[in-house]
N, C-alpha and C positions, 0 to 999 in steps of 0.2 A: 691698620690693627697697631697699633703702640706699645710701645715698650713694654712695662707690664702686663699688661693681655697675651700678649704677644708669647712673655716667658712665661706665662701662666696655662695657657694654650701648648704649645710644643715643647716645654723642659727644655730638659740638655741636651744641645745641637745632637750627642751619641746617643738621644734616642732610638732607638730599633723603629721604632713608628716614624719615626718625623723625618729619619734618612730614605724609608722607604716611600711616606708622603711627596718630599723632598724631589727624589728619583722620578718616582711619576706623573707629578705637577708640572715642575719644574723644567724637567730636564728631558721628559718628554717619553719616557723607555715603558717598555711593553709590562706587562706582572712575568714572564716569562723569562724576561734578560734581567729584571733586576731580581725575581728567585736564580738564576745562577750564577750573577755578581754577589749576588750574598751569600751563596751555598744553602742556601733552604729552599722547607717543597714551597711550590706555586698557593697552595690551602695556606700556610704559613704570611706569608708576602700581600694577598690579600685580607686576611686577618687583619693585620695591620694597618692594611690602607686605610681597610671600612671603619676601622678603633679609634683614628687620626681627623678621617670624616666627622664621624660624630660628635670629635671633644671639638672641633675646628665650629659645626657646627652650634652646638651648643652655648661656646663661645661668643660667639655672632646674637650667637638669642640672645644673652646676656648686654651685649651692649647694643642693643636697640629697643 
């Protein structure tokens, strides 16, 4: 994914969804570890992660 498309999907890097996605996918943290690290409920972490997955899939569909 390149420049503008990546910015459109991920938004600002302070975005909590992006941070959760990054920790899960790129850093290999578990949902429980992310939850403890961010100080939020496990369900919030999962919601953020799957919302970002949905955004990424939508963007990939757009690019194809």
